C-alpha positions in Angstrom: 21.2 -21.5 -8.7 19.2 -23.0 -5.8 17.3 -21.3 -3.0 14.5 -22.2 -0.7 12.2 -19.2 -1.6 12.4 -17.4 -4.9 10.9 -13.9 -4.5 9.8 -12.0 -7.6 9.7 -8.3 -7.0 12.2 -6.1 -5.1 9.6 -3.7 -3.6 8.9 -3.4 0.1 6.8 -6.6 0.4 9.4 -8.8 -1.3 12.3 -7.3 0.6 10.4 -7.6 3.9 9.7 -11.2 3.3 13.4 -11.9 2.4 14.6 -10.1 5.5 12.2 -11.9 7.9 13.1 -15.3 6.4 16.8 -14.6 6.4 16.8 -13.9 10.2 15.3 -17.4 10.6 18.0 -19.0 8.4 15.8 -19.5 5.4 17.5 -18.7 2.1 15.9 -16.4 -0.5 16.8 -14.8 -3.9 15.0 -11.6 -4.9 14.5 -10.8 -8.6 13.7 -7.2 -9.5 13.1 -6.0 -13.1 14.3 -2.4 -12.4 17.3 -0.8 -10.7 17.5 0.0 -7.0 17.4 3.7 -7.8 14.3 3.3 -9.9 12.5 1.5 -7.1 13.5 4.1 -4.6 12.3 6.8 -6.9 8.7 5.7 -6.8 6.6 7.9 -4.5 4.1 5.9 -2.6 2.2 5.6 0.6 3.3 6.9 4.0 0.8 5.6 6.6 1.9 2.4 8.4 -0.4 0.3 10.6 1.0 -1.0 13.9 1.1 -4.5 12.4 3.5 -3.3 9.7 5.6 -1.4 12.2 5.9 -4.6 14.3 7.0 -6.6 11.2 9.7 -4.0 10.6 10.9 -4.4 14.1 10.9 -8.2 13.9 12.9 -7.9 10.7 15.5 -5.8 12.5 15.1 -2.8 10.2 13.1 -0.3 12.4 15.9 1.8 13.9 15.6 4.8 11.5 11.8 4.4 11.3 11.5 4.5 15.2 13.7 7.7 15.2 12.3 9.7 12.3 8.6 8.6 11.9 5.7 10.6 13.1 3.1 9.0 15.4 -0.5 10.1 14.5 -3.2 9.7 17.0 -6.0 10.5 14.6 -7.2 12.3 11.5 -9.4 15.2 10.5 -12.5 14.8 8.3 -13.8 17.9 6.6 -16.9 18.6 4.6 -17.8 22.1 3.4 -16.3 24.4 5.8 -16.8 22.1 8.8 -14.2 19.7 10.2 -14.0 17.2 13.1 -11.3 14.8 14.4 -11.4 11.1 14.8 -9.0 10.1 17.6 -7.6 6.7 16.8 -5.8 6.2 20.1 -8.8 7.2 22.1 -11.0 4.6 20.3 -8.5 1.8 19.8 -5.5 2.4 22.0 -3.4 2.4 18.8 -2.0 5.2 16.6 -0.7 5.0 13.1 2.9 5.9 12.0 3.8 8.3 9.1 6.9 7.0 7.4 7.2 7.0 3.6 7.3 3.8 1.6 10.5 5.1 0.0 12.2 5.2 3.4 10.8 1.7 4.3 12.3 0.3 1.0 15.6 2.1 1.5 15.9 0.6 5.0 15.1 -2.9 3.7 17.7 -2.5 0.8 20.3 -1.4 3.2 19.6 -4.4 5.5 19.6 -6.8 2.5 23.0 -5.5 1.4 24.4 -5.7 5.0 23.5 -9.4 5.2 24.9 -10.1 1.7 21.5 -11.1 0.5 21.1 -12.0 -3.1 19.1 -9.4 -5.2 19.3 -9.6 -9.0 18.3 -6.3 -10.7 17.3 -5.6 -14.3 15.9 -9.0 -14.9 13.8 -9.7 -18.0 11.6 -12.5 -19.3 10.8 -13.9 -15.9 8.8 -17.1 -16.1 7.6 -19.4 -13.3 7.6 -23.1 -14.1 5.9 -26.1 -12.5 4.4 -24.1 -9.7 1.8 -26.8 -9.2 4.5 -29.4 -8.6 6.9 -30.2 -5.8 9.8 -28.8 -7.8 9.1 -25.3 -9.1 11.7 -23.2 -10.8 12.1 -19.7 -12.2 13.9 -18.7 -15.4 14.9 -15.2 -16.4 17.5 -13.3 -18.4 19.9 -10.6 -17.2 22.6 -8.9 -19.4 21.7 -11.3 -22.2 22.3 -14.4 -20.1 19.6 -17.0 -19.4 19.4 -18.0 -15.7 17.5 -20.5 -13.7 16.6 -20.7 -10.0 15.4 -24.0 -8.5 13.4 -23.5 -5.3 10.9 -24.9 -2.9 8.5 -22.0 -3.1 7.9 -18.9 -5.2 6.6 -15.6 -3.7 5.0 -13.4 -6.3 5.6 -9.8 -5.0 5.8 -8.3 -8.4 2.8 -6.0 -8.5 -0.4 -5.7 -10.5 1.4 -6.0 -13.9 3.8 -8.7 -12.9 4.1 -12.3 -14.2 3.1 -14.0 -10.9 -0.7 -13.6 -11.1 -0.7 -14.4 -14.8 1.0 -17.7 -14.1 -2.1 -19.0 -12.3 -4.4 -20.5 -15.0 -7.6 -18.6 -15.8 -9.4 -21.8 -15.1 -8.2 -21.5 -11.5 -8.3 -17.8 -10.7 -11.2 -15.4 -10.5 -10.8 -11.6 -10.5 -13.0 -9.0 -9.0 -12.6 -5.4 -10.0 -14.2 -1.9 -9.7 -12.6 1.0 -11.6 -13.4 4.4 -10.3 -14.3 7.3 -12.7 -11.6 9.6 -11.4 -8.0 9.8 -10.3 -5.8 11.5 -7.8 -3.4 14.3 -8.8 -0.7 14.3 -6.2 2.0 16.9 -5.4 5.1 16.6 -3.2 6.5 19.8 -2.0 9.3 20.9 0.4 6.9 22.8 2.6 5.7 22.3 6.2 2.4 20.4 6.5 -0.7 22.5 6.9 -1.8 20.4 9.9 -0.2 18.0 12.3 -2.7 15.3 11.2 -4.0 14.3 7.9 -7.1 16.2 6.5 -9.5 14.2 4.4 -11.8 16.7 2.7 -15.2 16.2 0.9 -16.1 19.3 -1.1 -18.6 20.1 -3.9 -15.5 20.5 -6.1 -14.3 17.0 -5.3 -12.0 15.2 -2.8 -8.8 16.6 -1.3 -6.2 15.1 1.1 -3.5 17.0 3.1 -0.7 14.6 4.1 3.0 14.8 4.9 6.2 12.8 4.9 8.2 14.9 7.5 8.3 18.4 9.1 9.3 20.0 5.8 7.9 17.6 3.2 4.2 17.6 2.4 2.1 15.5 0.2 -1.2 16.8 -1.2 -3.9 15.3 -3.4 -6.9 16.4 -5.3 -9.5 14.4 -7.1 -9.2 14.9 -10.9 -10.6 13.7 -14.2 -9.0 10.6 -15.7 -8.7 12.6 -18.9 -6.4 15.1 -17.2 -2.7 15.2 -17.9 -0.1 16.3 -15.4 1.0 19.0 -17.8 -2.5 20.4 -17.6 -1.9 21.4 -14.0 0.6 24.1 -13.1 1.7 24.3 -9.5 -0.3 27.5 -9.0 -3.4 25.9 -10.5 -3.0 23.0 -8.1 -2.6 25.2 -5.0 -5.6 27.3 -5.9 -7.8 24.3 -6.4 -6.6 22.6 -3.2 -7.4 25.8 -1.2 -11.0 25.7 -2.6 -11.5 22.2 -1.3 -10.2 22.4 2.2 -11.6 24.4 5.2 -10.9 28.1 5.1 -8.8 27.8 8.3 -6.5 25.3 6.6 -6.4 27.2 3.3 -5.3 30.4 5.1 -2.4 28.5 6.8 -1.3 26.5 3.7 2.3 27.1 2.7 2.8 26.6 -1.0 5.9 26.1 -3.0 7.4 24.4 -6.2 6.4 20.8 -6.6 9.3 18.3 -6.6 7.0 15.5 -7.9 3.6 15.6 -9.5 1.7 12.6 -10.8 -1.9 11.3 -11.5 -2.9 7.9 -10.3 -6.1 6.2 -11.3 -8.2 4.4 -8.6 -9.4 0.8 -8.6 -10.4 -1.9 -6.3 -9.2 -5.4 -7.3 -8.9 -8.8 -5.8 -7.9 -12.1 -7.4 -8.7 -15.5 -5.8 -7.0 -17.7 -4.8 -3.7 -16.2 -3.7 -2.0 -19.6 -3.8 -1.5 -22.0 -6.6 0.6 -25.0 -5.8 3.9 -23.6 -4.5 3.3 -20.1 -5.8 2.0 -17.5 -3.4 0.8 -14.0 -4.4 1.5 -11.0 -2.2 0.5 -7.4 -2.2 -0.4 -5.7 -5.5 0.1 -9.0 -7.4 -3.2 -10.1 -5.7 -5.1 -7.0 -4.8 -5.4 -3.3 -5.2 -7.2 -0.7 -3.1 -7.9 2.9 -3.8 -5.5 4.9 -1.6 -8.3 6.6 0.4 -8.1 4.3 3.3 -4.2 4.1 3.4 -4.4 0.3 3.0 -2.2 -0.5 0.0 1.2 -1.1 1.6 -0.5 -2.3 4.8 -2.5 -5.1 3.0 0.8 -6.2 1.5 2.3 -6.4 5.0 -0.6 -8.6 6.2 0.1 -11.0 3.3 3.8 -11.1 4.3 2.8 -11.8 7.9 0.7 -14.9 6.9 3.2 -16.2 4.4 6.2 -15.7 6.6 4.7 -17.6 9.5 3.4 -20.3 7.1 6.8 -20.8 5.6 8.4 -20.8 9.0 6.0 -23.5 10.2 6.9 -25.5 7.1 10.7 -25.3 7.3 11.0 -25.5 11.1 8.3 -28.0 11.9 7.5 -29.7 8.7 3.9 -28.6 9.1 2.1 -27.3 6.0 -1.0 -26.0 7.8 0.2 -22.3 7.5 0.9 -22.4 3.8 -2.2 -24.5 3.1 -4.4 -21.8 4.7 -2.4 -18.8 3.4 -4.9 -17.8 0.8 -7.9 -18.3 3.1 -6.4 -16.2 5.9 -5.0 -13.5 3.7 -8.2 -13.0 1.7 -10.4 -12.9 4.8 -8.5 -9.7 5.9 -8.1 -8.3 2.4 -11.8 -8.2 1.7 -12.3 -6.2 4.9 -9.6 -3.7 3.9 -11.2 -3.5 0.4 -14.6 -2.7 2.0 -13.1 0.0 4.1 -11.3 1.6 1.2 -14.3 1.4 -1.0 -16.5 3.0 1.8 -14.0 5.8 2.4 -13.8 6.5 -1.4 -17.6 6.7 -1.7 -17.9 8.9 1.4 -15.4 11.5 0.3 -15.5 11.8 -3.5 -17.8 13.4 -6.1 -18.9 10.9 -8.8 -19.8 12.0 -12.3 -23.3 10.4 -12.1 -24.0 11.5 -8.6 -27.6 12.8 -8.1 -28.7 15.4 -5.5 -30.2 12.5 -3.5 -26.8 10.8 -3.5 -25.1 13.9 -2.3 -27.6 14.3 0.5 -26.9 10.7 1.5 -23.2 11.4 1.6 -23.8 14.4 3.8 -26.0 12.3 6.1 -23.2 9.8 6.4 -20.6 12.5 7.2 -22.8 14.1 9.9 -23.6 10.8 11.4 -19.9 10.1 11.6 -19.3 13.5 13.1 -21.9 13.0 15.8 -21.7 9.3 16.6 -18.9 7.9 18.8 -19.5 4.3 17.7 -19.3 5.2 14.0 -15.9 6.9 14.7 -14.8 3.9 16.6 -15.5 1.7 13.6 -13.6 4.0 11.3 -10.7 4.1 13.8 -10.5 0.3 14.1 -10.3 -0.1 10.3 -7.9 2.8 9.8 -5.3 1.6 12.4 -5.6 -1.9 11.0 -7.7 -4.9 11.9 -5.8 -7.7 13.7 -3.9 -10.3 11.8 
């Protein structure tokens, strides 16, 4: 087979890139190691920056998102029994959109099928060859058959554990990582949200987050030990602990119910440099990971796609390689700012095992300064709604 851009990974970033390129007449093939149903079964983020929303509109897949999403003008920060709002729209003129990653991915799959785009599911043994040459190619197996795709470029959208990053020699890439000493226990329930905006809560028992997917589907998280197992937590134990960590007013209004999904996610900050090697480009989790505290995971992937899409467009339409030559530089400049924000939010809101009384006082001082200082709230708002591309 032959294509212009081979895309490894059938998640939202790979699908979005394929859709954007297709609308400009650039051919792609997407390889996905799992099935469509498996990908759609993964519960992920739900906060979209305006830049991501604009890319969905440019890709022609925003109709359902525009009808069903929730526009959020701000968020609530709580500590102890106190809470205050940070109004994004007031500070930046820009809101965020609540629309689950599963729904984003479903819309992109539907669009890919409608345009007869090529997606190969259940691929195994994917290898990227000659990425540092002018003639890269990808080999893989499916249903016991060995296949090969010759291409002009390879986009590695295959996540943290994928083959794309590992293809870049260790002599070329450098990795930066911080692993946090706790995880998030998340519960999805068919219950109305406790608040019409997200609540980020710092408590002496640990962090909590009240979020939502729609008017009758809520997503809640609590900080937990990395040694915990999902089976250690009954639904009732989860609800009881959540109520202890959020303001009394919210706890009294909280509607509980059976969980329809429950999982524990570890937290890490991770960046690899560079994000380009020859004709291989890394996007999203293949290149960087953020703790979910700042709602930046899916949105940083979208910014990568923005830079790569425009770079490839410039190359194929104008014969100019400036965009792809500067892809890694541009993407990383924005990524490190998102990493900083996510790291800061995580440190602001969580309890750390080695935290001293002094550290806790500093955390409280940071929260009260944020509560009382308009400029500090403006900085948070600018980062949360998304820095410009």
